N, C-alpha and C positions, 0 to 999 in steps of 0.2 A: 504494500500500500504506500503510495507516495505521500510525502509529508510536505506541508506548506508552512513557511515561516510567516508569522503575523507580526506586523509592526504598525505603530501609530505614533504621531507626534503629540497626541492628546494624553499620553502617559509618559513617564520618565523613560529615557533611552536605557537600554541594558548597560550596566556598569561592570560587565565582566564577560566571560566567555559563555554567554547564553542568549536566547531570544526572548522577546516579550511573551510570545506564545508560539506553539507549534500545533498545527492542525493536521490530523491524520484521519482521513475519512470524515465522519461526522463528529469525531471527538477532538476537543481543543484542550490542550494543556497550558494553562496560564502560569507563567513564572511568578514567583513570589514578588509581591509589591510591598514597599515600605512607604512611609508618608512623605515622599518627595513631591514637591510641586513641579510639574513638568515644564512650566515656564521658566522657573528660576533654577531648578536643579537642587534647591535647598530643602532640608527637612523642615516640615512645619512644626510649630511649637505645641506641646501638650498632647496627652494621650487621646483626648476626644478628637482633636484636629487631625492627629495622625491616623486614627481609625477611619474617620470620614474620608480623608484623602486616599487611603488605601483602597476603600471600596469604590471611590470615583475612578482611581487609576485602573482597577480591575474591570470596571464597567466599560471604560474606554477601550481596553484591549479586547474585551468580549465583543464589543460593537464592531471593532475592526476585523474580527474573525467572522462576522456575519451573524452573531448571536447576541445574547444579553445575559445578565446574571440570573435571569429566570431559567436559563438552560443549565445552570450549575447542578451537578450531581454529587460533588464532593468539594469541600472547602477545608483547608488546613490553616489553623491559626497558631502563630508562634508569638508568645508574649515574654518580654523581659521580666515581667512580674505578674503572676496569676491574680493579683488583687484587681487587675483590670478586666477580668473575665466577664463580669456583669456588664461593664460598659460596652464590651464587644457585642454581647447579646442585644443590648438596647439599640445600638447603632445599626447592627446587622438587620434588625427587624424593619428598619426604614428602607433597606435595599433589597430585601427578599420577602416573598410572600409564601404562605403554605401551599403545597407541601415543601418544607425546607430541605435543602440538600443534606446529605450526610456530612458530619463534621468531626474534626479532631482539634483539640486545643492543648498545647503543650507549653511548658515554661522552658526557656532556653537561657543559657548563661549570657549571651550577647547577640546582637543583631548588627548588620552592616550600618555604618554611619552613626552608630549610637541610637538607632531607632528603638522605639518601645514596642512595636508590633510589626509583624510581617504576615501576609496572608497570600496563599495561592489557591487555585481552584482548577477543577476539571469540569468542562462543559460537554454536553452531548447535544448537538444541534438537531433540530427537526429536519426531516427530509424535504 
């Protein structure tokens, strides 16, 4: 199955040896996003702003792939501190509707650029 690289200027450019997303058939693998503002390349301040920015970045890449966050079947959340777990739930509810995707949330020792949260997703697009 051929794979297609997905890229958009509406989300931060990849800052390493990876793509914003890879589409294989109807499945799209979105790379992890941190709370970088795509216009400035700077990390936004505060956990709430970072979570919101992450979901907006993911939505932009999902759109560039021909889908949306409504197509998400799996989301992985990486938090520098699990104390922010409830805030992720609260903000995620504004970006997803039931039935919600499967999800994992884990605490990590550190994230790129000192981010407080990183989230990736897998989408399955409709035919």
